[in-house]
C-alpha angles and dihedrals in degrees: 000000000000089000094052110128094012098098090244114132123200130200122190108213122200115181127181119226117336121194107241136140088264094052091045087075094058115113095189122089113272104198116206093007110185136196117259089242093056090046093050092049088053092049094048092051090049091050094049090048090057095241114171095201124018119186119181153223092029095217094054092043089055092048093051093050091046090050088064088070094048122096114261089245090062096044097043 
């Protein structure tokens, strides 16, 4: 809101799991893990398209949203 009218555009990027040295240490499952290069290409495409919010990959995004409806005992 503070940038309105300034010509500055903002895109909120919400990637799933990206394979990096930090995530290599994870012992939990990382569904749909992607390379940093692939994630970067997707982010650049979303920024160029002028998206305000970009969540990806779509399947993981849907699963996370659906988990909000599941009982805590199922999710945890």
